N, C-alpha and C positions, 0 to 999 in steps of 0.2 A: 231139876234145877230149883234153886231157892232164891227168891228176889232179894233176900237179906244177905246173901253171900258177898264177900268183898270182890272187887274187880279182878284181882289176880286169880282167885279161886274160880271165878266165872270163866276166865279165859285159860284156865289150867296152866298158869305161869307161876314161877317162884316169886315170892314177895321180895323183889329186889329192884333197885333202880335200873340196872342194866337189864335189857330184855331183848329177846329175839323178835325183831319187828316182823319178819316173815311169818313166824308162828302166830303172832298176834293177829296179823291180817288174815291168815288162813282160818284161824279159829273164829274170827269175827264173821267171815263169810259163811262158815259152816253153821254157826249159831243163827245167823239171820235166815239162812235157808230153812232151818228147822222151825223157827217161830214167826217168820214174816206173816203179817196179817193177810196178805193175798192168799197164802196157802190155806188159811182157815176161813175163807170167805163163805163157804157153804155150811160152816158149823153154826152152832147156837150162839146166842148173844154173849153168854158168859165166856165161852171159848174164844170168841173174837176179841173180847175185852182183854182177856189174859194174854192173848197173842200180841195185842197192841202194847200192853204193859211190858212184856218181855222184850219186844222190839225196841221200845224206848230205853229200857234199862240197859240192854246190850249196847246200843248206840252211845249212850252217856258214858258207860264204862270204857268203850273203845276210844272215844274222844279224850277221856282223862288219861288213859294209859299211853296213847300214842304221842302225846305232847310231853316232852321232858319236864317242863316247868309244872304242869298240872300233875304229872306222875309223882314228882318230888314232893309237892304239897300234899298229895293224897297219902304218900308214905309217912310223912310227918304226922298227919292226923291219925293214921292207923296206929302209930306208935306213941300217941299221947303228947305230941308236940305240935299243936295247931299253929299255923302261920301267923294269924292275927295281924295281918298287914295293915289293917285300918287303925289298930290300936298301938302297934309297936313299929315305929319307924326309925328307931335308933340304929345308927350305922357307924362303923369305925371312921375316925377322922380322915384317914388316907383315902377311903372309898368316897367320902363326901367331897374331898378335894378333887379327886378324879372326875367326879360328876360335874363339878363346877368348871373344871378345865374343858371338859367336853362341851358343856353348854356354851361357854365363851367361844370355843372353836367353831361350833355350829353357827352361832350368831354372826361371827365375823367371816365365815366362809362365803366367798363370792363366786367361786368357780365350781363346776361339777367335780373336777379332779380333787379339790380340797375336801369336798363332802364325801367323795368316794374313799379318800384316805381315812377319813374319820370313820366311815362305815366299816372299813377293814379293821381298824383298831377295836371297834365295838364288837365285831364278829369274833376277833381273836380273844377278847375278854370273855365273851359268852362261852366259847369253846372251853376255856380254862375253868370257868365257873361250873360248867356241866361236868367236867372231869372231876372237879372237887366234890360235886354233889354225889357222884358215883362212889368216890372214895369214902365220903362221910357215911353214906347209906350202907354200901355193900361190904366195906372193910371195917370201918370203925363203929358203925351203928350208933353214931352220935346224933341223935334226932334233934336236940336243941340247937346244936351247931348247924345242922342241916336246915332247920327252919330259918335261922338267921341268913344263911346263904341263899335260900329261896327268896327271902325278902329283898336281898341285894340284887339277885338276878331279875326280880320284877322291875326294879329301877332301870337296869340295863335294857331289858326288853322294851320298856316304854320309850327310853331314849332312842333305841334302834328304830322305832316307828317314827319318831320325830326326824331322824336322819333320812329315812325313806321319804317322808313328806317333803323335806327340803330338796331332795334330789328331784322329786316330781315338779316342784316349783321352778327349779332350774332347767327343766325340760329334759331330764334324763330318764 
């Protein structure tokens, strides 16, 4: 194994947005069994250090690949289209209007059912956006459009957390 290999190669997966989650999980367990630091506790210091590095590397790659948003961002970076969310916040006007409408709806929602309805809308939007990401990556291979979609999905994810927080406030 090579610490510099990309996450997909490490897990023996095709470099695509769609992935076999079961294969990812099985491969993660197999890799961890192989390199887990406890397995090398009786080895010399260098071997223990390498086992720790591998364990960290495998866990980081697993976290990145199992999360669709992180996986999409990683794919964009691999293909030369970094997300640059902190520098590029430009969004289509229709998307920004949707965000403003959601914010207003969240602020005015006074019942758990109103917030749950909003949560359902946000979840449906998230599902559509994830499907769009898969299409952009695996069919069109349009990495710049995908990067823009990832930035938009980051807004939706943040808002979903705000909705969850509001539900908690209302005792749900």
